Gaussian input, Z-matrix of N, CA and C with variables (Angstrom, degrees):
# hf/3-21g

backbone

0 1
 N
 C     1     B1
 C     2     B2     1     A1
 N     3     B3     2     A2     1     D1
 C     4     B4     3     A3     2     D2
 C     5     B5     4     A4     3     D3
 N     6     B6     5     A5     4     D4
 C     7     B7     6     A6     5     D5
 C     8     B8     7     A7     6     D6
 N     9     B9     8     A8     7     D7
 C    10    B10     9     A9     8     D8
 C    11    B11    10    A10     9     D9
 N    12    B12    11    A11    10    D10
 C    13    B13    12    A12    11    D11
 C    14    B14    13    A13    12    D12
 N    15    B15    14    A14    13    D13
 C    16    B16    15    A15    14    D14
 C    17    B17    16    A16    15    D15
 N    18    B18    17    A17    16    D16
 C    19    B19    18    A18    17    D17
 C    20    B20    19    A19    18    D18
 N    21    B21    20    A20    19    D19
 C    22    B22    21    A21    20    D20
 C    23    B23    22    A22    21    D21
 N    24    B24    23    A23    22    D22
 C    25    B25    24    A24    23    D23
 C    26    B26    25    A25    24    D24
 N    27    B27    26    A26    25    D25
 C    28    B28    27    A27    26    D26
 C    29    B29    28    A28    27    D27
 N    30    B30    29    A29    28    D28
 C    31    B31    30    A30    29    D29
 C    32    B32    31    A31    30    D30
 N    33    B33    32    A32    31    D31
 C    34    B34    33    A33    32    D32
 C    35    B35    34    A34    33    D33
 N    36    B36    35    A35    34    D34
 C    37    B37    36    A36    35    D35
 C    38    B38    37    A37    36    D36
 N    39    B39    38    A38    37    D37
 C    40    B40    39    A39    38    D38
 C    41    B41    40    A40    39    D39
 N    42    B42    41    A41    40    D40
 C    43    B43    42    A42    41    D41
 C    44    B44    43    A43    42    D42
 N    45    B45    44    A44    43    D43
 C    46    B46    45    A45    44    D44
 C    47    B47    46    A46    45    D45
 N    48    B48    47    A47    46    D46
 C    49    B49    48    A48    47    D47
 C    50    B50    49    A49    48    D48
 N    51    B51    50    A50    49    D49
 C    52    B52    51    A51    50    D50
 C    53    B53    52    A52    51    D51
 N    54    B54    53    A53    52    D52
 C    55    B55    54    A54    53    D53
 C    56    B56    55    A55    54    D54
 N    57    B57    56    A56    55    D55
 C    58    B58    57    A57    56    D56
 C    59    B59    58    A58    57    D57
 N    60    B60    59    A59    58    D58
 C    61    B61    60    A60    59    D59
 C    62    B62    61    A61    60    D60
 N    63    B63    62    A62    61    D61
 C    64    B64    63    A63    62    D62
 C    65    B65    64    A64    63    D63
 N    66    B66    65    A65    64    D64
 C    67    B67    66    A66    65    D65
 C    68    B68    67    A67    66    D66
 N    69    B69    68    A68    67    D67
 C    70    B70    69    A69    68    D68
 C    71    B71    70    A70    69    D69
 N    72    B72    71    A71    70    D70
 C    73    B73    72    A72    71    D71
 C    74    B74    73    A73    72    D72
 N    75    B75    74    A74    73    D73
 C    76    B76    75    A75    74    D74
 C    77    B77    76    A76    75    D75
 N    78    B78    77    A77    76    D76
 C    79    B79    78    A78    77    D77
 C    80    B80    79    A79    78    D78
 N    81    B81    80    A80    79    D79
 C    82    B82    81    A81    80    D80
 C    83    B83    82    A82    81    D81
 N    84    B84    83    A83    82    D82
 C    85    B85    84    A84    83    D83
 C    86    B86    85    A85    84    D84
 N    87    B87    86    A86    85    D85
 C    88    B88    87    A87    86    D86
 C    89    B89    88    A88    87    D87
 N    90    B90    89    A89    88    D88
 C    91    B91    90    A90    89    D89
 C    92    B92    91    A91    90    D90
 N    93    B93    92    A92    91    D91
 C    94    B94    93    A93    92    D92
 C    95    B95    94    A94    93    D93
 N    96    B96    95    A95    94    D94
 C    97    B97    96    A96    95    D95
 C    98    B98    97    A97    96    D96
 N    99    B99    98    A98    97    D97
 C   100   B100    99    A99    98    D98
 C   101   B101   100   A100    99    D99
 N   102   B102   101   A101   100   D100
 C   103   B103   102   A102   101   D101
 C   104   B104   103   A103   102   D102
 N   105   B105   104   A104   103   D103
 C   106   B106   105   A105   104   D104
 C   107   B107   106   A106   105   D105
 N   108   B108   107   A107   106   D106
 C   109   B109   108   A108   107   D107
 C   110   B110   109   A109   108   D108
 N   111   B111   110   A110   109   D109
 C   112   B112   111   A111   110   D110
 C   113   B113   112   A112   111   D111
 N   114   B114   113   A113   112   D112
 C   115   B115   114   A114   113   D113
 C   116   B116   115   A115   114   D114
 N   117   B117   116   A116   115   D115
 C   118   B118   117   A117   116   D116
 C   119   B119   118   A118   117   D117
 N   120   B120   119   A119   118   D118
 C   121   B121   120   A120   119   D119
 C   122   B122   121   A121   120   D120
 N   123   B123   122   A122   121   D121
 C   124   B124   123   A123   122   D122
 C   125   B125   124   A124   123   D123
 N   126   B126   125   A125   124   D124
 C   127   B127   126   A126   125   D125
 C   128   B128   127   A127   126   D126
 N   129   B129   128   A128   127   D127
 C   130   B130   129   A129   128   D128
 C   131   B131   130   A130   129   D129
 N   132   B132   131   A131   130   D130
 C   133   B133   132   A132   131   D131
 C   134   B134   133   A133   132   D132
 N   135   B135   134   A134   133   D133
 C   136   B136   135   A135   134   D134
 C   137   B137   136   A136   135   D135
 N   138   B138   137   A137   136   D136
 C   139   B139   138   A138   137   D137
 C   140   B140   139   A139   138   D138
 N   141   B141   140   A140   139   D139
 C   142   B142   141   A141   140   D140
 C   143   B143   142   A142   141   D141
 N   144   B144   143   A143   142   D142
 C   145   B145   144   A144   143   D143
 C   146   B146   145   A145   144   D144
 N   147   B147   146   A146   145   D145
 C   148   B148   147   A147   146   D146
 C   149   B149   148   A148   147   D147
 N   150   B150   149   A149   148   D148
 C   151   B151   150   A150   149   D149
 C   152   B152   151   A151   150   D150
 N   153   B153   152   A152   151   D151
 C   154   B154   153   A153   152   D152
 C   155   B155   154   A154   153   D153
 N   156   B156   155   A155   154   D154
 C   157   B157   156   A156   155   D155
 C   158   B158   157   A157   156   D156
 N   159   B159   158   A158   157   D157
 C   160   B160   159   A159   158   D158
 C   161   B161   160   A160   159   D159
 N   162   B162   161   A161   160   D160
 C   163   B163   162   A162   161   D161
 C   164   B164   163   A163   162   D162
 N   165   B165   164   A164   163   D163
 C   166   B166   165   A165   164   D164
 C   167   B167   166   A166   165   D165
 N   168   B168   167   A167   166   D166
 C   169   B169   168   A168   167   D167
 C   170   B170   169   A169   168   D168
 N   171   B171   170   A170   169   D169
 C   172   B172   171   A171   170   D170
 C   173   B173   172   A172   171   D171
 N   174   B174   173   A173   172   D172
 C   175   B175   174   A174   173   D173
 C   176   B176   175   A175   174   D174
 N   177   B177   176   A176   175   D175
 C   178   B178   177   A177   176   D176
 C   179   B179   178   A178   177   D177
 N   180   B180   179   A179   178   D178
 C   181   B181   180   A180   179   D179
 C   182   B182   181   A181   180   D180
 N   183   B183   182   A182   181   D181
 C   184   B184   183   A183   182   D182
 C   185   B185   184   A184   183   D183
 N   186   B186   185   A185   184   D184
 C   187   B187   186   A186   185   D185
 C   188   B188   187   A187   186   D186
 N   189   B189   188   A188   187   D187
 C   190   B190   189   A189   188   D188
 C   191   B191   190   A190   189   D189
 N   192   B192   191   A191   190   D190
 C   193   B193   192   A192   191   D191
 C   194   B194   193   A193   192   D192
 N   195   B195   194   A194   193   D193
 C   196   B196   195   A195   194   D194
 C   197   B197   196   A196   195   D195
 N   198   B198   197   A197   196   D196
 C   199   B199   198   A198   197   D197
 C   200   B200   199   A199   198   D198
 N   201   B201   200   A200   199   D199
 C   202   B202   201   A201   200   D200
 C   203   B203   202   A202   201   D201
 N   204   B204   203   A203   202   D202
 C   205   B205   204   A204   203   D203
 C   206   B206   205   A205   204   D204
 N   207   B207   206   A206   205   D205
 C   208   B208   207   A207   206   D206
 C   209   B209   208   A208   207   D207
 N   210   B210   209   A209   208   D208
 C   211   B211   210   A210   209   D209
 C   212   B212   211   A211   210   D210
 N   213   B213   212   A212   211   D211
 C   214   B214   213   A213   212   D212
 C   215   B215   214   A214   213   D213
 N   216   B216   215   A215   214   D214
 C   217   B217   216   A216   215   D215
 C   218   B218   217   A217   216   D216
 N   219   B219   218   A218   217   D217
 C   220   B220   219   A219   218   D218
 C   221   B221   220   A220   219   D219
 N   222   B222   221   A221   220   D220
 C   223   B223   222   A222   221   D221
 C   224   B224   223   A223   222   D222
 N   225   B225   224   A224   223   D223
 C   226   B226   225   A225   224   D224
 C   227   B227   226   A226   225   D225
 N   228   B228   227   A227   226   D226
 C   229   B229   228   A228   227   D227
 C   230   B230   229   A229   228   D228
 N   231   B231   230   A230   229   D229
 C   232   B232   231   A231   230   D230
 C   233   B233   232   A232   231   D231
 N   234   B234   233   A233   232   D232
 C   235   B235   234   A234   233   D233
 C   236   B236   235   A235   234   D234
 N   237   B237   236   A236   235   D235
 C   238   B238   237   A237   236   D236
 C   239   B239   238   A238   237   D237
 N   240   B240   239   A239   238   D238
 C   241   B241   240   A240   239   D239
 C   242   B242   241   A241   240   D240
 N   243   B243   242   A242   241   D241
 C   244   B244   243   A243   242   D242
 C   245   B245   244   A244   243   D243
 N   246   B246   245   A245   244   D244
 C   247   B247   246   A246   245   D245
 C   248   B248   247   A247   246   D246
 N   249   B249   248   A248   247   D247
 C   250   B250   249   A249   248   D248
 C   251   B251   250   A250   249   D249
 N   252   B252   251   A251   250   D250
 C   253   B253   252   A252   251   D251
 C   254   B254   253   A253   252   D252
 N   255   B255   254   A254   253   D253
 C   256   B256   255   A255   254   D254
 C   257   B257   256   A256   255   D255
 N   258   B258   257   A257   256   D256
 C   259   B259   258   A258   257   D257
 C   260   B260   259   A259   258   D258
 N   261   B261   260   A260   259   D259
 C   262   B262   261   A261   260   D260
 C   263   B263   262   A262   261   D261
 N   264   B264   263   A263   262   D262
 C   265   B265   264   A264   263   D263
 C   266   B266   265   A265   264   D264
 N   267   B267   266   A266   265   D265
 C   268   B268   267   A267   266   D266
 C   269   B269   268   A268   267   D267
 N   270   B270   269   A269   268   D268
 C   271   B271   270   A270   269   D269
 C   272   B272   271   A271   270   D270
 N   273   B273   272   A272   271   D271
 C   274   B274   273   A273   272   D272
 C   275   B275   274   A274   273   D273
 N   276   B276   275   A275   274   D274
 C   277   B277   276   A276   275   D275
 C   278   B278   277   A277   276   D276
 N   279   B279   278   A278   277   D277
 C   280   B280   279   A279   278   D278
 C   281   B281   280   A280   279   D279
 N   282   B282   281   A281   280   D280
 C   283   B283   282   A282   281   D281
 C   284   B284   283   A283   282   D282
 N   285   B285   284   A284   283   D283
 C   286   B286   285   A285   284   D284
 C   287   B287   286   A286   285   D285
 N   288   B288   287   A287   286   D286
 C   289   B289   288   A288   287   D287
 C   290   B290   289   A289   288   D288
 N   291   B291   290   A290   289   D289
 C   292   B292   291   A291   290   D290
 C   293   B293   292   A292   291   D291
 N   294   B294   293   A293   292   D292
 C   295   B295   294   A294   293   D293
 C   296   B296   295   A295   294   D294
 N   297   B297   296   A296   295   D295
 C   298   B298   297   A297   296   D296
 C   299   B299   298   A298   297   D297
 N   300   B300   299   A299   298   D298
 C   301   B301   300   A300   299   D299
 C   302   B302   301   A301   300   D300
 N   303   B303   302   A302   301   D301
 C   304   B304   303   A303   302   D302
 C   305   B305   304   A304   303   D303
 N   306   B306   305   A305   304   D304
 C   307   B307   306   A306   305   D305
 C   308   B308   307   A307   306   D306
 N   309   B309   308   A308   307   D307
 C   310   B310   309   A309   308   D308
 C   311   B311   310   A310   309   D309
 N   312   B312   311   A311   310   D310
 C   313   B313   312   A312   311   D311
 C   314   B314   313   A313   312   D312
 N   315   B315   314   A314   313   D313
 C   316   B316   315   A315   314   D314
 C   317   B317   316   A316   315   D315
 N   318   B318   317   A317   316   D316
 C   319   B319   318   A318   317   D317
 C   320   B320   319   A319   318   D318
 N   321   B321   320   A320   319   D319
 C   322   B322   321   A321   320   D320
 C   323   B323   322   A322   321   D321

   B1=1.4491
   B2=1.5276
   B3=1.3057
   B4=1.4648
   B5=1.5257
   B6=1.3223
   B7=1.4547
   B8=1.5117
   B9=1.3113
   B10=1.4596
   B11=1.5174
   B12=1.3372
   B13=1.4569
   B14=1.5213
   B15=1.3522
   B16=1.4633
   B17=1.5269
   B18=1.3070
   B19=1.4585
   B20=1.5208
   B21=1.3288
   B22=1.4590
   B23=1.5183
   B24=1.3151
   B25=1.4581
   B26=1.5241
   B27=1.3295
   B28=1.4593
   B29=1.5220
   B30=1.3309
   B31=1.4614
   B32=1.5255
   B33=1.3235
   B34=1.4599
   B35=1.5118
   B36=1.3372
   B37=1.4645
   B38=1.5263
   B39=1.3213
   B40=1.4630
   B41=1.5236
   B42=1.3123
   B43=1.4612
   B44=1.5249
   B45=1.3358
   B46=1.4706
   B47=1.5234
   B48=1.3329
   B49=1.4705
   B50=1.5312
   B51=1.3253
   B52=1.4611
   B53=1.5280
   B54=1.3149
   B55=1.4634
   B56=1.5192
   B57=1.3314
   B58=1.4637
   B59=1.5233
   B60=1.3424
   B61=1.4606
   B62=1.5177
   B63=1.3280
   B64=1.4581
   B65=1.5202
   B66=1.3191
   B67=1.4545
   B68=1.5306
   B69=1.3115
   B70=1.4620
   B71=1.5254
   B72=1.3230
   B73=1.4611
   B74=1.5314
   B75=1.3453
   B76=1.4719
   B77=1.5360
   B78=1.3301
   B79=1.4692
   B80=1.5212
   B81=1.3565
   B82=1.4635
   B83=1.5260
   B84=1.3306
   B85=1.4650
   B86=1.5292
   B87=1.3318
   B88=1.4560
   B89=1.5215
   B90=1.3267
   B91=1.4649
   B92=1.5176
   B93=1.3504
   B94=1.4620
   B95=1.5284
   B96=1.3204
   B97=1.4671
   B98=1.5282
   B99=1.3288
   B100=1.4672
   B101=1.5287
   B102=1.3370
   B103=1.4662
   B104=1.5296
   B105=1.3125
   B106=1.4607
   B107=1.5230
   B108=1.3114
   B109=1.4673
   B110=1.5320
   B111=1.3244
   B112=1.4641
   B113=1.5289
   B114=1.3136
   B115=1.4689
   B116=1.5291
   B117=1.3280
   B118=1.4710
   B119=1.5251
   B120=1.3345
   B121=1.4714
   B122=1.5249
   B123=1.3409
   B124=1.4626
   B125=1.5238
   B126=1.3406
   B127=1.4624
   B128=1.5246
   B129=1.3312
   B130=1.4643
   B131=1.5239
   B132=1.3262
   B133=1.4574
   B134=1.5214
   B135=1.3434
   B136=1.4663
   B137=1.5265
   B138=1.3307
   B139=1.4727
   B140=1.5341
   B141=1.3377
   B142=1.4719
   B143=1.5240
   B144=1.3195
   B145=1.4535
   B146=1.5195
   B147=1.3284
   B148=1.4664
   B149=1.5203
   B150=1.3334
   B151=1.4607
   B152=1.5290
   B153=1.3438
   B154=1.4675
   B155=1.5260
   B156=1.3347
   B157=1.4683
   B158=1.5174
   B159=1.3168
   B160=1.4607
   B161=1.5240
   B162=1.3252
   B163=1.4629
   B164=1.5245
   B165=1.3181
   B166=1.4632
   B167=1.5184
   B168=1.3152
   B169=1.4657
   B170=1.5225
   B171=1.3200
   B172=1.4581
   B173=1.5256
   B174=1.3162
   B175=1.4583
   B176=1.5187
   B177=1.3142
   B178=1.4537
   B179=1.5266
   B180=1.3215
   B181=1.4585
   B182=1.5225
   B183=1.3198
   B184=1.4590
   B185=1.5275
   B186=1.3413
   B187=1.4660
   B188=1.5301
   B189=1.3174
   B190=1.4616
   B191=1.5267
   B192=1.3388
   B193=1.4674
   B194=1.5226
   B195=1.3377
   B196=1.4669
   B197=1.5254
   B198=1.3208
   B199=1.4639
   B200=1.5237
   B201=1.3258
   B202=1.4547
   B203=1.5314
   B204=1.3353
   B205=1.4651
   B206=1.5160
   B207=1.3249
   B208=1.4588
   B209=1.5264
   B210=1.3282
   B211=1.4644
   B212=1.5272
   B213=1.3125
   B214=1.4589
   B215=1.5256
   B216=1.3101
   B217=1.4557
   B218=1.5235
   B219=1.3293
   B220=1.4652
   B221=1.5182
   B222=1.3440
   B223=1.4632
   B224=1.5238
   B225=1.3381
   B226=1.4541
   B227=1.5237
   B228=1.3298
   B229=1.4597
   B230=1.5183
   B231=1.3302
   B232=1.4571
   B233=1.5303
   B234=1.3393
   B235=1.4652
   B236=1.5328
   B237=1.3394
   B238=1.4619
   B239=1.5135
   B240=1.3182
   B241=1.4596
   B242=1.5301
   B243=1.3171
   B244=1.4604
   B245=1.5166
   B246=1.3210
   B247=1.4615
   B248=1.5229
   B249=1.3254
   B250=1.4565
   B251=1.5223
   B252=1.3325
   B253=1.4524
   B254=1.5238
   B255=1.3210
   B256=1.4556
   B257=1.5172
   B258=1.3197
   B259=1.4599
   B260=1.5149
   B261=1.3132
   B262=1.4501
   B263=1.5161
   B264=1.3185
   B265=1.4657
   B266=1.5216
   B267=1.3211
   B268=1.4565
   B269=1.5266
   B270=1.3373
   B271=1.4605
   B272=1.5154
   B273=1.3291
   B274=1.4564
   B275=1.5231
   B276=1.3505
   B277=1.4584
   B278=1.5207
   B279=1.3255
   B280=1.4654
   B281=1.5133
   B282=1.3099
   B283=1.4473
   B284=1.5137
   B285=1.3208
   B286=1.4559
   B287=1.5277
   B288=1.3236
   B289=1.4576
   B290=1.5245
   B291=1.3012
   B292=1.4569
   B293=1.5202
   B294=1.2833
   B295=1.4628
   B296=1.5267
   B297=1.3285
   B298=1.4670
   B299=1.5283
   B300=1.3122
   B301=1.4622
   B302=1.5205
   B303=1.3194
   B304=1.4639
   B305=1.5195
   B306=1.2894
   B307=1.4534
   B308=1.5155
   B309=1.3321
   B310=1.4567
   B311=1.5295
   B312=1.3055
   B313=1.4580
   B314=1.5127
   B315=1.3132
   B316=1.4657
   B317=1.5342
   B318=1.3094
   B319=1.4744
   B320=1.5043
   B321=1.2916
   B322=1.4601
   B323=1.4875
   A1=109.26
   A2=116.41
   A3=121.07
   A4=110.32
   A5=114.99
   A6=119.49
   A7=108.82
   A8=115.49
   A9=121.51
   A10=107.88
   A11=116.52
   A12=120.90
   A13=112.09
   A14=116.67
   A15=119.70
   A16=109.93
   A17=114.31
   A18=123.30
   A19=107.64
   A20=116.67
   A21=121.57
   A22=109.00
   A23=116.21
   A24=123.10
   A25=107.88
   A26=117.06
   A27=122.14
   A28=107.77
   A29=116.01
   A30=122.82
   A31=109.11
   A32=116.21
   A33=122.18
   A34=109.79
   A35=116.77
   A36=121.80
   A37=111.76
   A38=114.35
   A39=121.30
   A40=109.23
   A41=116.78
   A42=122.24
   A43=112.33
   A44=117.22
   A45=121.29
   A46=112.63
   A47=117.24
   A48=123.97
   A49=111.79
   A50=117.65
   A51=121.22
   A52=111.84
   A53=117.65
   A54=121.94
   A55=108.96
   A56=116.01
   A57=121.22
   A58=110.15
   A59=114.94
   A60=120.44
   A61=109.10
   A62=115.37
   A63=120.28
   A64=108.92
   A65=115.95
   A66=122.30
   A67=108.87
   A68=115.92
   A69=121.43
   A70=109.66
   A71=116.06
   A72=121.76
   A73=108.14
   A74=117.15
   A75=119.73
   A76=113.98
   A77=117.54
   A78=121.10
   A79=107.79
   A80=116.05
   A81=118.81
   A82=113.26
   A83=118.80
   A84=121.43
   A85=109.24
   A86=115.18
   A87=120.99
   A88=111.21
   A89=115.54
   A90=121.62
   A91=112.21
   A92=117.34
   A93=120.39
   A94=109.24
   A95=115.18
   A96=120.21
   A97=110.24
   A98=117.65
   A99=121.36
   A100=111.39
   A101=117.38
   A102=120.70
   A103=110.42
   A104=116.76
   A105=121.43
   A106=110.75
   A107=116.15
   A108=120.75
   A109=110.54
   A110=116.95
   A111=120.60
   A112=112.02
   A113=117.45
   A114=122.05
   A115=112.77
   A116=117.51
   A117=121.83
   A118=113.87
   A119=121.84
   A120=119.36
   A121=113.11
   A122=116.91
   A123=120.13
   A124=110.87
   A125=116.17
   A126=120.46
   A127=110.43
   A128=116.54
   A129=119.84
   A130=110.24
   A131=117.39
   A132=121.34
   A133=111.86
   A134=116.53
   A135=120.82
   A136=112.53
   A137=117.40
   A138=120.48
   A139=112.35
   A140=115.88
   A141=120.35
   A142=109.30
   A143=116.69
   A144=121.59
   A145=113.82
   A146=117.65
   A147=120.25
   A148=112.28
   A149=116.78
   A150=121.90
   A151=107.70
   A152=115.41
   A153=119.58
   A154=112.04
   A155=116.26
   A156=121.52
   A157=108.04
   A158=116.29
   A159=121.12
   A160=108.22
   A161=115.56
   A162=121.99
   A163=107.77
   A164=116.25
   A165=120.22
   A166=109.81
   A167=115.15
   A168=120.77
   A169=108.74
   A170=115.83
   A171=121.79
   A172=108.13
   A173=115.95
   A174=121.46
   A175=108.88
   A176=116.61
   A177=121.77
   A178=109.82
   A179=115.06
   A180=122.09
   A181=108.47
   A182=116.90
   A183=121.27
   A184=107.12
   A185=119.01
   A186=120.63
   A187=113.46
   A188=117.36
   A189=120.22
   A190=112.12
   A191=116.48
   A192=120.42
   A193=113.22
   A194=118.49
   A195=120.28
   A196=113.35
   A197=118.98
   A198=120.93
   A199=112.50
   A200=117.55
   A201=121.49
   A202=113.91
   A203=117.10
   A204=119.28
   A205=109.52
   A206=116.53
   A207=118.73
   A208=113.03
   A209=117.80
   A210=120.31
   A211=110.71
   A212=114.93
   A213=122.07
   A214=104.68
   A215=116.04
   A216=121.61
   A217=107.82
   A218=117.12
   A219=120.07
   A220=110.80
   A221=113.41
   A222=121.80
   A223=106.82
   A224=115.37
   A225=120.46
   A226=107.65
   A227=116.33
   A228=121.19
   A229=111.21
   A230=116.95
   A231=121.39
   A232=113.31
   A233=116.09
   A234=120.70
   A235=112.61
   A236=116.61
   A237=120.86
   A238=114.20
   A239=117.79
   A240=120.24
   A241=109.68
   A242=116.20
   A243=122.26
   A244=109.24
   A245=115.86
   A246=123.13
   A247=105.48
   A248=117.85
   A249=120.69
   A250=110.76
   A251=115.17
   A252=120.32
   A253=109.90
   A254=114.89
   A255=122.35
   A256=106.68
   A257=116.63
   A258=119.93
   A259=111.78
   A260=114.76
   A261=123.23
   A262=106.80
   A263=116.53
   A264=121.87
   A265=112.47
   A266=115.37
   A267=123.61
   A268=114.41
   A269=118.44
   A270=121.97
   A271=107.04
   A272=118.02
   A273=120.91
   A274=108.54
   A275=115.91
   A276=120.28
   A277=112.10
   A278=117.76
   A279=121.04
   A280=107.69
   A281=116.76
   A282=120.87
   A283=109.00
   A284=116.22
   A285=119.23
   A286=111.06
   A287=117.58
   A288=120.32
   A289=109.88
   A290=115.51
   A291=120.65
   A292=109.25
   A293=115.81
   A294=121.23
   A295=108.76
   A296=117.41
   A297=119.07
   A298=110.81
   A299=114.61
   A300=119.79
   A301=109.76
   A302=116.49
   A303=121.53
   A304=107.97
   A305=115.56
   A306=120.41
   A307=109.24
   A308=116.20
   A309=121.20
   A310=111.80
   A311=116.62
   A312=119.97
   A313=113.55
   A314=117.52
   A315=118.84
   A316=109.60
   A317=113.70
   A318=119.59
   A319=108.90
   A320=114.68
   A321=118.96
   A322=112.08
   D1=130.83
   D2=178.12
   D3=-77.30
   D4=143.46
   D5=174.77
   D6=-98.25
   D7=145.21
   D8=178.43
   D9=-97.41
   D10=127.19
   D11=179.47
   D12=-105.55
   D13=-21.31
   D14=-177.64
   D15=-152.37
   D16=149.07
   D17=177.30
   D18=-121.16
   D19=129.86
   D20=178.12
   D21=-94.52
   D22=118.06
   D23=178.74
   D24=-106.22
   D25=123.60
   D26=179.91
   D27=-121.02
   D28=126.89
   D29=-176.37
   D30=-121.89
   D31=135.02
   D32=174.91
   D33=-111.28
   D34=136.08
   D35=-176.16
   D36=-129.68
   D37=160.01
   D38=174.54
   D39=-71.67
   D40=173.46
   D41=-179.75
   D42=-57.91
   D43=-33.79
   D44=-178.33
   D45=-87.56
   D46=-3.47
   D47=-177.41
   D48=66.59
   D49=13.59
   D50=-178.31
   D51=-85.85
   D52=-33.84
   D53=-178.82
   D54=-112.11
   D55=111.86
   D56=-177.12
   D57=-129.30
   D58=153.69
   D59=177.74
   D60=-151.91
   D61=156.56
   D62=176.47
   D63=-71.73
   D64=140.30
   D65=176.80
   D66=-110.14
   D67=138.34
   D68=179.72
   D69=-82.25
   D70=133.00
   D71=177.25
   D72=-121.06
   D73=156.35
   D74=-176.82
   D75=-56.29
   D76=-41.32
   D77=179.08
   D78=-129.78
   D79=125.48
   D80=-178.52
   D81=-124.52
   D82=-4.93
   D83=177.78
   D84=-122.68
   D85=144.20
   D86=-173.33
   D87=-138.85
   D88=150.16
   D89=178.60
   D90=-76.59
   D91=-23.36
   D92=176.97
   D93=-135.19
   D94=154.53
   D95=176.96
   D96=-66.00
   D97=-35.31
   D98=179.17
   D99=-62.19
   D100=-39.33
   D101=177.19
   D102=-62.43
   D103=-39.88
   D104=179.11
   D105=-63.81
   D106=-47.86
   D107=-179.67
   D108=-61.83
   D109=-39.79
   D110=179.55
   D111=-66.81
   D112=-33.83
   D113=-177.53
   D114=-81.70
   D115=-22.07
   D116=-173.91
   D117=-51.82
   D118=-49.31
   D119=-179.51
   D120=-63.99
   D121=-34.02
   D122=179.04
   D123=-69.72
   D124=-39.96
   D125=178.23
   D126=-63.96
   D127=-40.19
   D128=178.44
   D129=-64.72
   D130=-35.67
   D131=176.21
   D132=-66.80
   D133=-35.38
   D134=179.59
   D135=-63.32
   D136=-29.61
   D137=-177.25
   D138=-104.23
   D139=6.56
   D140=178.34
   D141=-53.26
   D142=133.44
   D143=179.69
   D144=94.52
   D145=-12.63
   D146=178.38
   D147=-82.49
   D148=-13.73
   D149=178.59
   D150=-157.94
   D151=158.85
   D152=-179.27
   D153=-71.13
   D154=-35.79
   D155=177.41
   D156=-127.78
   D157=135.77
   D158=179.27
   D159=-126.76
   D160=130.29
   D161=176.66
   D162=-127.34
   D163=150.01
   D164=-178.72
   D165=-145.95
   D166=151.68
   D167=-179.27
   D168=-150.35
   D169=141.94
   D170=173.12
   D171=-92.40
   D172=126.07
   D173=177.98
   D174=-105.31
   D175=130.05
   D176=179.68
   D177=-73.64
   D178=135.66
   D179=179.32
   D180=-109.77
   D181=127.79
   D182=175.01
   D183=-77.36
   D184=115.71
   D185=-176.94
   D186=-56.10
   D187=-30.66
   D188=179.61
   D189=-70.20
   D190=-19.37
   D191=-176.49
   D192=-115.52
   D193=3.23
   D194=-170.84
   D195=-56.48
   D196=-32.36
   D197=179.26
   D198=-81.60
   D199=-11.42
   D200=-176.45
   D201=-94.28
   D202=-21.37
   D203=-179.59
   D204=-59.64
   D205=133.75
   D206=178.37
   D207=-130.01
   D208=0.53
   D209=-179.94
   D210=-148.32
   D211=143.04
   D212=165.84
   D213=-113.89
   D214=116.22
   D215=-178.22
   D216=-107.04
   D217=130.94
   D218=-177.30
   D219=-146.77
   D220=158.59
   D221=176.64
   D222=-152.18
   D223=136.30
   D224=176.71
   D225=-106.60
   D226=126.68
   D227=179.13
   D228=-79.09
   D229=165.88
   D230=179.97
   D231=-58.81
   D232=-24.61
   D233=179.42
   D234=-87.97
   D235=2.61
   D236=179.72
   D237=89.60
   D238=5.69
   D239=178.37
   D240=-74.90
   D241=138.14
   D242=-178.93
   D243=-107.06
   D244=118.46
   D245=175.41
   D246=-106.12
   D247=119.80
   D248=-176.27
   D249=-143.39
   D250=151.35
   D251=177.37
   D252=-151.61
   D253=156.84
   D254=172.08
   D255=-98.52
   D256=137.44
   D257=-177.44
   D258=-130.99
   D259=153.34
   D260=173.47
   D261=-119.78
   D262=115.38
   D263=177.34
   D264=41.61
   D265=52.93
   D266=176.37
   D267=69.26
   D268=14.67
   D269=174.84
   D270=-107.72
   D271=121.65
   D272=179.73
   D273=-73.74
   D274=125.84
   D275=179.12
   D276=-115.85
   D277=-18.05
   D278=177.44
   D279=-152.12
   D280=129.07
   D281=-178.91
   D282=-145.12
   D283=152.72
   D284=179.10
   D285=-103.65
   D286=15.21
   D287=178.42
   D288=-125.15
   D289=148.47
   D290=177.35
   D291=-79.77
   D292=142.69
   D293=177.88
   D294=-96.69
   D295=141.81
   D296=178.88
   D297=-65.75
   D298=143.86
   D299=177.33
   D300=-72.56
   D301=144.25
   D302=177.37
   D303=-111.26
   D304=136.92
   D305=179.65
   D306=-98.38
   D307=92.50
   D308=-178.75
   D309=-82.27
   D310=-10.47
   D311=-175.66
   D312=-105.08
   D313=12.32
   D314=-177.38
   D315=-69.44
   D316=141.59
   D317=178.35
   D318=-98.99
   D319=146.25
   D320=-178.76
   D321=-106.47

């Protein structure tokens, strides 16, 4: 059985970046992250014309959890930035954005 190391997510958006949707590409899972990164420009070329703006990102897959992932959560910002993560039952396990620190020890 092959293990998946990366998932290629390709999103197409309107000119205003307000209306976005996932675009299907011929190959979206890869055995290595490097293979995903190498394929990304070709995949974006394959869907050229399906949307005014196209953004893509390779998401790292933890091989120990690959069968447990049940959601790909994503959001495209007005500047075209793609924030995406793989989740298991609403628990974030891989994300490409930093989370703000919380100060649980603050005194009042």
